[in-house]
N, C-alpha and C positions, 0 to 999 in steps of 0.2 A: 797379727797375734804373735807375740814373741816367746821363745823358749829360753829359759834361763839355764845355763849349763852348770848348775850346781845342785845340791841335794834337795832343794825345796822349790818346786815349780808352781806358779799360779796359773790355773787354767780355767776356762769357762765351763760351767756345768749347766747344760740346757735342761731345765726342769719343766716339763710340759704339763705338770699337774697344776691344780689350783693353788695360787699363792696361799701359804699358810699350812698346806698339807705336805709340803716338801720336808724331808727328814732333816733334822738339825745336824746329823752326822751320818756318813756312809762308810761303814767299816770296810777294810781291805779293798780300797780303790785300786786304780791302775798302778801297780808297782808298789803299793804301800797304803797306809791309812789316809783317809780323806776327811777333812773337817770342812763343813759347808755351812753357808747361809743359803738363802733361796737361790742366789744366782752365782756366787763365786766360791770356789773350793781352793783350799790350800792342800796340795798333794805332797805328803811326806815321802822322802826317799825318791827313787826314780819313777817318773811317770811312764806310761806305756811307751815302749820303743825308745826310751831315752838312751843317749849314747853310752856304750859300755860293751858293745860287741862289734865285730868287724862289719856286720851288715846293718848296724844301727838299731837292731832289735834287742831289747833287754827288758828287765822287770818281769812281771807276770803276764803281760799282754801277749795275745797270740800274734803270730806273724802274718796271718791272712784273714780271709773273710769267713772261715769255717767256724767250728764250735770252740776253737781254742785248744790249747795244750795244757796238760796237767790239770790243776784245780783252778786255773784262772777263770774268774767270772766275766772277763772282758773279751769282747770281739772287736777287732780293729780292721778298718779298711783304709786304703791310701789313694790319693789322687794327686798327680804331679801338678805343682803350682806353675801357672803360666800367665804372665812372665814370672821368672824366678825372682826372689828378693834381691835387693841391691847388695853389693859386696860387704857393706858395713853392717848389715842386719845381723842381729844376734841369732836369727834362725839358722845361720850357717854353723853355729856352735864351734867357732874358731877355724873352720875350714874356708877355703876359697871357692868361688864359683867355678864349676868344672870338676871339682873334687866331690863326686857324688851329686846329690840334688836334694832340694827341699820339697816335701810332700805335705799335703793337708791330710792329717791323720784324724779319723773319726772313730771313736771307740764307744761301743754300747755296753752297758752293764746288764748282764743276764738278758731277760726279756722285758726289762722295765723301760721307762721313758727317759732314764738318765743317760745323757750322752756327753762325752768330752770331745771337743774339737780343738785341735791345735796344729801348728806347723812343726814338722819333724824332719831333721836332716837324716838321710840314709846314704851309706856309702854305695850301695847297690840298689837297683830297682827292686821293689817288692815282688814276690812271686806272683805269677799271673792270677793265681787263685785269690790273692789278696785284693785284687781290683774289683770293686763292686760296681757293676755297670749302672745300677740305679743311682749311685753317688755321682758318677760321671754325667748321667743324664740330668741330674739336678744342677750340676755345675754349668752344663750347656744352657739350661733354662735360665739360670741366674744371669748369664751373659747376654741374654736377649733383651733385658730391661723391659719386660712386659708391663703394660700400663692398663688403666681402666678405660672405659669407652670414651671416645672423642665425640661427645654428644653434639649433633647438629641441630636437633629439635627434640624436646622443647628448649628454648633459650631464655636465660634470665631477663633479657631485654625484650622478649616477645610479648605480644598482647593476646591473651587467651580469655575465653568467655565460658561461663557456666552453660552446659548443654550443647556446646559445640565440639565436634570430634577433634581430638588432638592427634596428629600424626607424629610418631616418634621414630627417629632414625639416627644412625651414627656414621661418621666418616670412617673410612677403612684405610689402615696403614699396617705395616708389619708389626709395629709395637702396640697398636691399639686394637687390631682385629685379626691379623695374621693373613696368610701363613708366615711363620717366622722360623727359620732353620739355623741351628748352630751345632758345633761339635765340641767335644772335650776328650782329652786323652790322658792315659796314665800307663807308662810303660809301653807295651806293644798294643794296648787295647784302645780303640777309638769308638766313641758312641756318638751317633747323630740323632738329634731330637728335632721334631717339627711341631710347632704349637699353632693351634687355631682356636678361635672363639667358637664354642659350640652352642652357647645361649647367653642372653642378657636378661637378667631379672630386674625389672623396674619397680621400685617401691615408691608409690606415688605421693605419699604423705597424707592421704585421706583415708588410709586403711586398706587401699587396694594394692594388690601385687599383680603385675603383668609380666608374663614370661614370653620372650620372643626368641625364636630359634634362628633368626637371621638378623642382618643389619637394619632392617626396616625399609620402608619405601618413602623416598622423598615426596613431599607434597607438591602438587602443581595446581594452578588455578582451575584447570579443567575438571578436577575432582570435586569442586564445589564443596558441599557440606556432607559428603559421604565419609564413612569410616575408612580408616587405613586398611588395606587388604592384608597387611602382614603384622603391624605393630602399632597399636594406638590405645587411647583411653579418653573417656568423656567424664569430666568432673560434674558433679551434681550440686555442689555448693561452692561459694566463693572462699577465697583464702584470707578474708579480712580478719578472722579470729586467730590466724596463725602467727607465729613469731615473725616480726617484720612484715606482716601482711602477705607472706608467701608460703607456698607449700615447699617442704623440704623433700626433694626427690633424690633418690639414690639409684644409679644404674650400675649393676654388678655383673661384670663379665666372668663367665666360666671358661677358662682356657683348658683345652684338652691337648695333652702333649704325648705324641707317639714317639718312642725311641727304639733304636736297635743298635747292636754292635755292628759296625761296618768294617772294622779291621781288627785282627788279632783275637778273634773269638769264634764262637760257633753260631753266630747269628741270633743270639738271644735278644728278645724284644720285650717291651713293656709299655705301660702307659701311666702318666702322671696327670693330676688335676690341680689347678691353682685358680684363685679368684682375685679380681682386682675391681675396686669400686671407684665410681666418680659421683660426686655430690654437687647438685645445683639447687637453686631456689627460684621458683617461678610464681608469678602473680596470676590469680584467676579472679576475674571480675564478673559481676552481674551484668546481664544485657540491659541497657537503658532503653526504655520504651518511651517515645515522645507522643503526647496526645495531639 
């Protein structure tokens, strides 16, 4: 994301409302008037924290994560970019690497869902109060590259029959099941986050939803025709009437992420939740009986 060092900056406005309900214009945006469509805003005059003061803070935006100063409706927090942008990036606003640093600035408008995120050069690190540990925790999570379940069973190439128990399980790795640990820092504050899958919800395509709180149990021949002790399903009709003759199965992992400040803070902690889906198609056939 690039910051243009002149009086009109283009920034992304994350509108988390239903498309069509977003305002056509948002008056008195960060540092000036804002004209918006659903996704892109043109910010007149200086955007929050645009260069204009020794510390890089200007406009109406507050300098920290508090309620702001004066009558500004914006609250901004900062996270140090790592790695820093290349020397030729416009994010440096004419400065050279080592002269200050570039931060990811996240500004929220009042208590609404309107959020402006952009890169911002600052001559000095933002005050400690401006570092939102939840923002750092999310940066740590983003670096983990968390994925949906690595489904071992059922398999698209498998052979499954109506009335026969299906055992469902997943392969486990740091990116598909956890645990996965990462850190993120801003100024003197470092947050460490650890993510683990707490449950997998299987939507089986036949109207059934199965929730499993573990990775499932791999099937062995010794189990015969018994049900899985931890995660399974039995289809009662074939998939011949489904698209491509297969049930559309979705396995959705719920990642629970515990985070805490490990340096530069008072030990503040919290928790985040994210989901990741994996979709597969499986055939279910009728058992053929020979006379």
